[in-house]
C-alpha positions in Angstrom: 11.3 -8.2 -13.0 10.4 -5.8 -10.3 12.6 -3.6 -8.2 11.5 -3.8 -4.6 12.3 -1.4 -1.8 11.4 -2.1 1.8 10.8 0.4 4.7 10.5 -0.5 8.4 7.4 1.6 9.0 5.0 4.0 7.4 7.1 7.1 8.1 10.2 5.6 6.5 8.1 4.5 3.5 6.8 8.0 3.0 10.3 9.4 3.1 11.5 6.8 0.5 8.4 7.5 -1.7 9.3 11.2 -1.7 12.7 10.5 -3.1 11.8 8.1 -5.9 8.7 7.1 -7.9 7.4 3.6 -7.6 4.9 1.9 -9.9 3.0 0.4 -7.0 3.0 0.5 -3.2 2.1 -2.4 -0.9 1.7 -1.5 2.7 0.7 -3.3 5.9 -2.1 -1.7 7.8 -0.5 -2.1 11.3 2.9 -0.4 11.5 4.7 1.7 14.1 5.0 5.5 13.7 2.5 5.7 10.8 -0.1 3.1 9.9 -0.8 1.9 6.4 -4.0 3.9 6.1 -2.3 7.2 7.0 0.6 6.3 4.6 -1.9 5.8 1.8 -3.6 9.1 2.7 -0.2 10.9 2.7 0.9 9.2 -0.6 -2.3 10.2 -2.4 -1.5 13.9 -1.5 1.7 13.7 -3.4 1.5 14.5 -7.2 3.6 11.4 -8.1 1.2 9.0 -6.3 -2.1 10.5 -7.3 -2.9 7.5 -9.6 -0.4 4.9 -8.3 -1.8 1.5 -7.3 -1.7 1.4 -3.5 -2.4 -2.0 -1.9 -3.0 -2.7 1.8 -2.1 -6.0 3.6 -4.2 -6.7 6.6 -5.2 -9.5 9.0 -8.6 -7.8 9.4 -11.3 -8.7 6.9 -13.8 -6.4 8.5 -15.7 -4.0 6.3 -14.7 -1.0 8.5 -11.0 -1.3 7.8 -11.6 -1.8 4.1 -13.8 1.3 3.9 -11.3 3.3 5.9 -8.6 2.2 3.4 -10.8 2.9 0.4 -11.6 6.4 1.8 -7.8 7.0 2.2 -7.3 6.1 -1.4 -6.3 2.4 -1.4 -6.6 0.6 -4.7 -7.3 -2.7 -3.0 -6.3 -5.0 -0.2 -5.1 -8.6 0.5 -6.1 -10.3 3.7 -3.3 -12.2 5.5 -2.3 -14.9 5.3 -2.1 -14.9 1.5 -0.3 -16.9 -1.1 2.8 -15.2 -2.6 1.5 -16.0 -6.1 -1.8 -14.3 -5.2 0.2 -11.2 -4.2 2.1 -11.2 -7.5 -1.1 -11.8 -9.5 -2.7 -8.8 -7.7 0.4 -6.6 -8.4 0.3 -7.6 -12.1 -3.4 -6.9 -12.3 -3.1 -3.3 -10.8 -0.1 -2.5 -13.0 -2.1 -3.5 -16.1 
């Protein structure tokens, strides 16, 4: 099983990530206070998250958002709406 921790926005997620280590992070792109791309950028700067799988959820399937996410350090992304099983399969895949 997985232990899941939620945060209301990117800034809150970053604070939680600094206090404990997670095996993977799933973030929405559009969030208040700090968007998902900036969250990924900030997480990649932390030693604990240098190699952690970081997945983005987005409604935008455009190449520009994907390349922006990739440049920030995203491992991959899922375009919403997605199937919960698809999300779990993706998480299992990135966790090896």
